[in-house]
C-alpha positions in Angstrom: -12.1 -38.6 -19.7 -11.5 -40.1 -16.3 -14.9 -41.8 -16.4 -17.8 -42.1 -18.8 -21.3 -42.9 -17.7 -23.9 -43.7 -20.3 -27.6 -43.5 -19.2 -29.7 -44.2 -22.2 -33.3 -43.6 -21.1 -35.4 -43.3 -18.1 -39.2 -43.5 -18.0 -41.7 -43.9 -15.1 -42.8 -47.4 -16.2 -39.5 -49.0 -17.2 -35.8 -48.5 -17.4 -34.6 -49.0 -20.9 -30.9 -49.7 -21.6 -29.8 -49.7 -25.2 -27.1 -52.2 -25.9 -24.4 -51.0 -28.3 -22.1 -53.5 -30.0 -18.6 -53.5 -28.8 -16.4 -51.1 -30.7 -12.7 -50.4 -30.4 -12.0 -47.1 -28.7 -8.7 -45.7 -30.0 -6.3 -43.4 -28.2 -4.7 -40.4 -29.9 -1.8 -42.5 -31.2 -4.2 -44.9 -33.0 -4.0 -47.8 -30.6 -7.2 -49.8 -30.1 -8.5 -51.2 -26.8 -7.3 -54.6 -27.8 -3.8 -53.3 -28.6 -3.8 -51.6 -25.2 -4.8 -54.8 -23.5 -2.3 -56.9 -25.3 0.6 -54.5 -25.1 1.2 -54.0 -21.4 4.8 -53.2 -21.8 5.7 -50.8 -19.1 9.0 -50.1 -17.4 9.7 -51.7 -14.0 10.4 -48.3 -12.5 8.6 -45.1 -13.4 10.6 -42.1 -12.2 8.5 -39.1 -11.1 9.9 -35.6 -10.3 7.8 -33.0 -8.5 7.9 -29.4 -9.5 8.9 -27.7 -6.3 7.5 -24.4 -7.5 3.9 -25.7 -7.7 4.1 -28.7 -5.4 2.1 -27.2 -2.5 -0.4 -28.6 -0.1 -3.0 -30.1 -0.5 -1.9 -30.9 -4.1 1.3 -32.5 -2.9 2.1 -33.4 0.7 5.6 -34.5 1.4 6.1 -36.8 4.4 9.4 -38.0 5.7 9.8 -41.0 8.0 13.3 -41.8 8.8 15.2 -42.3 5.5 12.1 -42.8 3.5 10.0 -40.1 1.8 6.3 -40.5 1.0 4.1 -38.2 -1.1 0.4 -37.7 -0.4 -2.2 -35.3 -1.7 -4.4 -34.8 -4.8 -1.7 -35.2 -7.4 -0.3 -38.5 -6.2 -3.8 -39.9 -6.0 -4.7 -38.6 -9.5 -1.5 -40.0 -11.1 -2.9 -43.6 -11.4 -1.4 -46.2 -13.8 -4.9 -47.3 -15.0 -7.9 -45.5 -16.5 -11.3 -46.6 -15.3 -14.1 -46.2 -17.7 -17.7 -46.6 -16.4 -19.7 -47.8 -19.4 -23.1 -48.4 -18.0 -25.0 -48.4 -14.7 -28.1 -50.4 -14.2 -29.9 -51.5 -11.1 -28.8 -55.1 -11.4 -25.1 -54.7 -12.3 -22.1 -52.4 -12.4 -19.7 -53.0 -15.2 -16.2 -51.5 -15.0 -13.6 -51.8 -17.7 -10.0 -51.4 -16.7 -7.7 -49.9 -19.3 -3.9 -49.9 -18.9 -1.8 -46.8 -18.9 -1.7 -44.8 -22.2 0.4 -41.9 -23.3 -1.3 -38.6 -22.6 -0.9 -36.4 -25.7 -0.8 -32.6 -25.9 -3.1 -30.6 -28.1 -0.7 -30.8 -31.0 -0.6 -34.7 -31.0 2.9 -34.9 -29.6 3.3 -37.3 -26.7 5.5 -36.8 -23.6 7.8 -39.5 -24.9 8.2 -37.6 -28.2 9.1 -34.5 -26.3 11.6 -36.4 -24.3 13.2 -38.3 -27.2 13.3 -35.6 -29.9 15.3 -32.9 -28.4 17.2 -32.3 -31.5 18.2 -28.6 -31.7 20.7 -27.0 -34.0 24.0 -25.8 -32.5 23.1 -22.2 -33.4 19.6 -20.7 -33.4 19.4 -17.6 -35.4 17.0 -15.0 -34.2 15.9 -11.9 -36.2 13.9 -9.1 -34.7 10.9 -7.6 -36.3 11.8 -3.9 -36.3 8.2 -3.0 -36.8 7.2 -4.4 -33.3 10.6 -4.5 -31.6 9.9 -1.6 -29.2 10.8 -0.9 -25.6 10.3 -2.5 -23.1 9.7 -5.6 -25.2 13.0 -5.3 -27.1 15.8 -3.0 -26.0 18.7 -2.7 -28.4 22.1 -1.8 -26.8 25.3 -1.2 -28.8 28.7 -1.4 -27.2 31.5 -0.8 -29.7 31.1 -3.3 -32.5 28.9 -5.6 -30.4 25.1 -5.4 -30.2 23.1 -6.7 -27.2 19.4 -7.2 -26.9 17.5 -6.8 -23.6 13.9 -6.6 -22.7 10.9 -8.8 -22.1 11.1 -10.8 -25.4 14.9 -11.6 -25.1 14.3 -12.6 -21.5 11.4 -15.0 -22.2 12.9 -16.3 -25.4 16.2 -17.1 -23.7 14.5 -18.8 -20.7 12.3 -20.9 -23.0 15.2 -21.9 -25.3 17.4 -22.8 -22.3 14.7 -25.4 -21.3 14.1 -26.7 -24.8 17.6 -26.4 -26.3 20.1 -26.0 -23.5 23.1 -26.7 -25.7 22.2 -24.3 -28.5 23.7 -20.9 -28.9 21.4 -17.9 -29.6 22.6 -15.6 -32.3 20.8 -12.4 -33.4 21.1 -11.7 -37.1 19.8 -9.2 -39.6 19.6 -11.5 -42.6 16.5 -13.1 -43.9 17.7 -16.7 -43.3 16.8 -16.8 -39.6 15.3 -19.6 -37.6 13.1 -17.5 -35.4 11.4 -14.2 -36.4 9.8 -12.1 -33.7 7.8 -10.4 -32.4 4.6 -10.9 -34.4 1.0 -10.5 -33.4 -0.9 -13.8 -33.0 -4.6 -14.2 -32.9 -5.9 -17.2 -30.9 -9.4 -17.0 -32.1 -8.9 -16.5 -35.9 -5.7 -18.5 -36.6 -6.3 -21.5 -34.3 -3.0 -21.0 -32.6 -2.9 -24.5 -31.0 -2.9 -26.2 -34.4 -0.3 -23.9 -36.0 3.1 -25.4 -36.3 5.0 -22.2 -37.2 4.0 -19.7 -34.5 4.7 -19.7 -30.8 3.2 -17.3 -28.2 6.1 -15.7 -26.2 4.7 -12.8 -24.1 1.4 -13.2 -22.2 -0.9 -10.2 -22.6 -1.8 -8.1 -19.5 -4.6 -6.1 -21.0 -4.7 -2.7 -22.7 -4.6 0.4 -20.4 -6.6 3.4 -21.4 -4.5 6.3 -20.1 -6.1 9.8 -19.8 -5.1 13.1 -18.4 -6.4 14.0 -15.0 -8.8 16.9 -14.8 -7.2 20.2 -13.8 -8.1 20.3 -10.1 -6.9 23.9 -9.8 -10.0 25.1 -11.7 -12.3 22.7 -9.8 -13.6 25.4 -7.3 -14.4 27.7 -10.2 -16.3 25.0 -11.9 -18.2 24.2 -8.7 -19.2 27.9 -8.3 -20.2 28.1 -11.9 -22.4 25.0 -11.5 -24.0 26.5 -8.4 -24.7 29.8 -10.2 -26.0 28.0 -13.2 -29.0 26.9 -11.0 -30.2 30.6 -10.6 -33.4 30.1 -12.7 -34.8 27.7 -10.1 -33.7 29.9 -7.2 -35.4 33.0 -8.8 -38.6 31.0 -9.4 -38.6 29.8 -5.9 -38.2 33.3 -4.5 -41.1 34.6 -6.7 -43.4 31.8 -5.6 -42.5 32.5 -2.0 -43.5 36.2 -2.5 -46.8 35.2 -4.1 -47.5 32.6 -1.4 -46.8 35.2 1.3 -49.2 37.7 -0.2 -51.9 35.1 -0.5 -51.4 34.0 3.1 -51.6 37.7 4.2 -54.9 38.1 2.3 -56.4 34.9 3.8 -55.3 35.5 7.4 -55.0 39.3 8.0 -58.5 40.0 9.2 -58.5 37.4 12.0 -54.8 37.4 12.7 -53.7 41.0 12.7 -51.0 40.3 15.3 -49.0 38.1 13.0 -50.2 39.4 9.7 -50.8 43.2 10.1 -53.3 45.0 8.0 -50.6 47.1 6.4 -49.8 45.7 2.9 -46.1 46.3 3.1 -45.7 44.9 6.6 -48.2 42.2 6.2 -46.9 40.9 2.9 -43.3 40.9 4.3 -44.5 38.8 7.2 -46.2 36.5 4.8 -43.1 36.2 2.6 -41.0 35.3 5.7 -43.6 32.7 6.7 -43.7 31.2 3.2 -39.9 31.0 2.9 -39.3 29.3 6.2 -42.2 26.9 5.6 -40.9 26.1 2.1 -37.5 25.2 3.5 -39.1 23.0 6.1 -37.5 25.0 8.9 -40.8 26.4 10.3 -39.7 28.6 13.2 -43.3 28.9 14.3 -43.1 32.7 15.0 -45.7 33.2 12.2 -48.5 30.8 11.4 -52.0 31.0 9.8 -55.0 30.8 12.2 -57.9 30.7 9.8 -59.1 27.5 8.1 -58.5 28.9 4.6 -55.1 30.0 5.6 -54.1 26.6 7.0 -55.5 24.8 3.9 -53.3 27.1 1.8 -50.4 26.4 4.1 -50.7 22.7 3.5 -50.7 23.2 -0.3 -47.7 25.6 -0.1 -45.6 23.4 2.1 -46.0 20.4 -0.3 -45.2 22.7 -3.2 -42.2 24.2 -1.4 -40.8 20.7 -0.6 -40.9 19.9 -4.4 -39.2 23.2 -5.2 -36.4 22.7 -2.7 -35.9 19.1 -4.0 -35.6 20.4 -7.6 -33.1 23.0 -6.6 -31.1 20.4 -4.5 -31.2 17.9 -7.4 -29.9 20.5 -9.9 -27.0 21.3 -7.6 -26.2 17.6 -7.1 -26.4 16.9 -10.8 -24.1 19.8 -11.6 -21.5 18.7 -9.0 -21.8 15.1 -10.1 -21.2 16.1 -13.7 -18.1 17.9 -12.6 -16.8 14.9 -10.7 -17.4 12.6 -13.6 -16.3 14.8 -16.5 -13.1 12.8 -16.9 -14.9 9.5 -17.4 -14.4 9.4 -21.1 -16.2 6.6 -23.2 -13.7 4.9 -25.5 -16.0 4.5 -28.5 -15.7 7.5 -30.9 -13.0 9.0 -28.6 -9.7 10.2 -30.1 -6.9 8.1 -28.7 -3.3 7.7 -29.5 -1.6 4.3 -30.0 1.6 3.0 -31.5 1.2 2.1 -35.1 0.6 -1.7 -35.8 0.4 -2.6 -32.1 -2.1 -4.7 -30.2 -3.2 -1.6 -28.5 -4.1 0.1 -31.9 -6.0 -3.0 -32.9 -7.9 -3.0 -29.7 -8.8 0.7 -30.2 -10.2 -0.1 -33.7 -12.2 -3.0 -32.2 -13.7 -0.7 -29.6 -14.8 1.8 -32.3 -12.3 4.5 -31.2 -10.7 7.1 -33.4 -7.1 5.9 -33.3 -4.3 8.3 -33.9 -1.3 6.2 -34.9 2.1 7.4 -33.7 5.5 5.8 -33.7 6.6 6.2 -30.0 5.3 6.5 -26.5 6.6 10.0 -26.3 4.3 11.0 -29.1 1.4 9.6 -27.2 2.2 11.9 -24.3 2.6 14.9 -26.6 -0.8 14.2 -28.3 -2.5 14.0 -25.0 -0.9 17.1 -23.6 -1.5 19.1 -26.8 -5.2 18.1 -26.8 -5.1 16.2 -30.1 -6.0 13.0 -28.3 -8.1 12.4 -25.2 -6.1 9.5 -24.1 -3.6 6.8 -25.1 -3.6 3.0 -25.3 -0.7 0.9 -24.1 -0.1 -2.4 -22.3 0.8 -2.4 -18.6 4.4 -3.4 -19.4 4.9 -0.3 -21.5 3.1 1.9 -19.0 5.3 0.7 -16.2 8.4 1.2 -18.3 7.4 4.8 -19.3 6.0 5.8 -16.0 8.1 8.9 -16.0 6.2 10.1 -19.1 2.9 9.6 -17.3 3.2 10.7 -13.7 0.4 9.8 -11.4 -0.4 13.4 -10.5 -1.1 14.3 -14.2 -2.4 11.0 -15.7 -4.5 8.1 -14.7 -5.6 4.7 -16.0 -9.3 5.1 -16.6 -9.9 1.6 -17.8 -8.0 -1.7 -18.4 -9.4 -3.4 -21.5 -9.1 -7.2 -21.4 -7.5 -8.6 -24.6 -8.2 -12.4 -24.7 -7.1 -13.3 -28.3 -4.2 -11.1 -29.4 -0.7 -11.8 -28.1 2.9 -11.2 -29.1 4.8 -14.3 -30.2 7.4 -15.7 -32.6 7.3 -17.2 -36.0 9.5 -20.3 -36.7 11.0 -19.9 -40.1 13.1 -23.1 -40.1 10.7 -26.0 -40.9 13.0 -28.5 -39.3 12.4 -27.1 -35.8 9.0 -28.7 -35.4 9.9 -30.3 -32.1 11.2 -27.0 -30.9 7.8 -25.4 -31.7 6.1 -28.0 -29.7 8.4 -27.6 -26.7 8.1 -23.8 -26.7 4.3 -24.1 -26.8 4.3 -26.5 -23.8 6.5 -24.2 -21.8 4.4 -21.1 -22.7 1.2 -22.6 -21.5 2.6 -24.5 -18.5 4.9 -21.7 -17.2 2.7 -18.7 -17.7 2.8 -17.6 -14.1 6.6 -17.7 -14.1 6.6 -15.5 -17.2 4.5 -12.8 -15.4 6.8 -13.0 -12.4 9.9 -12.7 -14.5 8.4 -9.7 -16.3 7.6 -8.0 -13.0 11.1 -8.6 -11.6 12.6 -7.3 -14.8 10.5 -4.1 -14.8 11.6 -3.5 -11.3 8.0 -2.8 -10.2 5.0 -4.9 -10.4 2.4 -4.0 -13.0 -0.3 -4.1 -10.5 1.3 -1.5 -8.2 2.0 0.7 -11.2 -1.7 0.7 -12.2 -2.8 1.3 -8.7 -0.4 4.2 -8.4 -1.8 5.7 -11.6 -5.3 5.4 -10.4 -4.8 7.4 -7.2 -5.9 9.9 -6.0 -9.5 9.4 -6.8 -10.8 12.2 -9.2 -14.4 11.3 -8.6 -14.7 13.0 -5.2 -15.3 16.7 -4.9 -13.5 18.3 -1.9 -11.4 21.3 -0.9 -8.3 20.9 -2.9 -5.2 22.7 -1.5 -3.9 23.0 -5.0 -7.0 24.8 -6.3 -7.0 28.4 -7.5 -9.5 29.6 -4.9 -8.2 27.6 -1.9 -5.4 29.9 -0.7 -7.1 33.2 -1.6 -10.3 32.1 0.2 -8.2 30.8 3.2 -6.2 33.9 3.6 -9.2 36.1 3.1 -11.1 34.3 5.8 -8.1 34.5 8.1 -7.7 38.2 7.4 -11.3 39.0 8.1 -11.2 36.8 11.2 -8.1 38.6 12.4 -9.7 42.0 11.8 -12.8 41.0 13.7 -10.7 39.7 16.6 -8.5 42.8 16.8 -11.6 45.1 16.5 -13.4 43.1 19.1 -10.5 43.2 21.5 -10.1 46.9 21.0 -13.8 47.5 21.5 -13.8 45.4 24.7 -10.7 47.3 26.1 -12.3 50.7 25.4 -15.6 49.5 26.9 -13.9 48.3 30.1 -11.9 51.6 30.3 -15.1 53.7 30.0 -16.8 51.5 32.5 -14.0 51.9 35.0 -13.9 55.7 34.5 -17.7 55.9 34.9 -17.6 53.7 38.0 -14.8 55.8 39.5 -16.7 59.1 38.8 -19.9 57.6 40.2 -18.0 56.5 43.3 -16.6 60.0 43.9 -19.9 61.6 43.3 -21.5 59.3 45.7 -18.8 59.9 48.2 -19.2 63.7 47.9 -22.9 63.4 48.0 -22.6 61.2 51.0 -20.2 63.6 52.8 -22.4 66.6 52.1 -25.4 64.8 53.4 -23.5 63.7 56.5 -22.4 67.3 57.2 -25.9 68.6 56.9 -27.2 65.9 59.1 -24.5 66.6 61.6 -25.3 70.3 61.6 -28.9 69.5 62.0 -28.2 67.1 64.7 -26.0 69.7 66.5 -28.7 72.3 66.2 -31.2 69.9 67.5 -28.9 69.0 70.4 -28.3 72.6 71.2 -31.9 73.4 71.0 -32.7 70.4 73.2 -30.0 71.4 75.6 -31.3 75.0 75.8 -34.8 73.6 76.3 -33.7 71.2 78.9 -31.7 73.9 80.7 -34.7 76.3 80.6 -37.0 73.6 81.9 -34.5 72.8 84.7 -34.3 76.4 85.6 -38.0 76.7 85.6 -38.4 73.6 87.7 -35.8 74.8 90.2 -37.4 78.2 90.4 -40.7 76.6 91.0 -39.4 74.3 93.7 -37.7 77.2 95.4 -40.9 79.2 95.4 -42.9 76.3 96.6 -40.4 75.6 99.3 -40.4 79.1 100.4 -44.1 79.2 100.6 -44.4 76.0 102.5 -41.7 76.3 105.0 -41.1 80.0 105.6 -44.7 81.2 106.0 -45.0 79.8 109.7 -42.0 81.8 110.8 -43.0 85.2 109.5 -43.6 86.4 113.0 -40.3 85.3 114.3 -37.4 87.6 115.2 -35.4 89.1 112.5 -32.5 87.0 113.4 -34.4 83.8 113.0 -35.8 84.8 109.7 -32.3 85.6 108.5 -31.1 82.3 109.6 -33.9 80.4 107.7 -33.3 82.7 104.8 -29.6 81.9 104.7 -30.5 78.3 105.0 
C-alpha cells in the first residue's frame, strides 16, 4: 500500500488512540523493517526505459530542452524511491515513517530482479499441439512437401511471447509426448487459481461467446402480418355487433323527438343509428347525426366510453401481434437447442446457461445443423465467427447475443518442470500485454472482431416495414400500378369522350341558335317591311287627302269672289 492510516476509535467525548507495540513489517521476500533500514544498498544509477506504446500524456509527458530530455506526468511522480507509510494521525502529532525502496513482487512471488537475472531457456523449446482443441483459426496446420507449418492465433501469440522471454531459443513442433509445452488447453481462473499455478499459462484472451441464429425469413413477413391482422377478427366482429345494438338503442331513445336524424322507419332509423354509433365509437364523430333527447345523450356518453375501450382493445391486439412477429427471432438461450464444437469453451458456456448443446466436430456442421432446423443457433467465439464469416453471411445469420466468459480461457501447459522461470515470464507478458494480443489477433484475422459482429447484427430484424424482398411486395406493387394505370387510361378516355360530346353539342346548339336567329330576323324584317309599306300607304293616303282638302279649301276661299267675272278671267284663275 502507498499509505496506511490507522484510526482506532472516535467518540463524542474523547479521542481514543490505541497504542500497538512496534512490530516488524516484512516484505514479500522476508526482509524486516530493520533489514530494510540497515541495507540501503542501491545502485548509483537506476536506468528507466519508457514503453513508447503506452507512454502517453498525462501519464508520461516528454519535454526536450536543448540536449536534455525531461519526463513529467503521473508515472514519473509515482515512481518514487521511497514508500511513505502513515501509521497514525492524532490532533497533536503527525507521525510518518520513511521506508527505503523495496523490490515489488508479482503475484507468483518472483521479483523483477529474478525475472531479469534468470532468463535461462533451453536452446530448443518443443511444442506439441493438442489435436482435440487445435482448430482453425486458433491453429492452422499447413503441409508443404515434407515440412509442416503452423499458423493461427496460438502460434502467433506463442511465438511473440517466446521471442520476449527466450529470444535465443528455437521453437520446434513435435508429435511426441516428451514436449516442453502442450497447448491449447482450457484454463479456469476461478476454480484452478490460475495465478498460483506453476504449470499453466494463459495464451489467448477470450472475447466472449457469440450466439449465432438464423434470421427470420423476411419474404414471408407480409403474410405473417396479414395473418396476425386477421387473427383479431373476434374483436372486430364483437365491435360491429355492439355498434348495431347501440344504434338500435339510440334510435329507440331519440326517434320520437328527432325524426329528422332518426326516422320512424325501423330499417332507415336503425341504419342511421348504426352509422352514428360506429363513427362515435371510433372517436371520429362527424356530427351529421346526434341525439337530442336527454336519455339519448346519456346513452351516447356511455357508448362513447365503451367504444373507446373497444377500439383500444382492438388496437392493442394488432400491436401485440405485430410485436410478436418482430420479436419472434429473440430466442432465449436456456433450454434452446444450440450447436457447439465438442469440448470447446463455447460448449461449456452453453451447458452453464442451461442450453441443450448439440456437440459437433466442425463449424461447417454448426451451419448445417442450423439450416436443417436441428439447432436453433450456434455458439462460437468472435475469432471463429470472423474466420468463418463466409459460412454465416449477414443476410442469413445474425449474432443475437454475446455471452461474457470471465473465467475460461485457452492456454498452454508447461510439461518441462525446469521451465519455471519461463512460466513466470509468459504470465507477466500475458497480463501486461493483453491489448497488444487483441490488436495482433485483429490484424491477423484481416478484419476486426468488432466490425464483424456489427456486420452480423445488421439489418435490424426487430422493425416491421415494407420489405422489397417479401413475397407480397412486388405482386402488390404491380397490382396497384396496374389498377392505377387502368384508372388513368379510363379517366383520360372518359374525359376525351366527354369533351368531344360537349364540343358537338355546343356546335349543334350554335347552329340551331343561328338558324333560329336568322328565321326570327327574316320574320321581323318581313313584318317591318309590311309595317313600312302600310305606313307608307297610310302616309300617302293622308297626304293625298290633305292636298285634296287644301285644294278644296283654296278653291272655296279664293275662287268664290270671281264667280261673276268673265269667262276668260275664270279660266285664267282656274289655270292658275
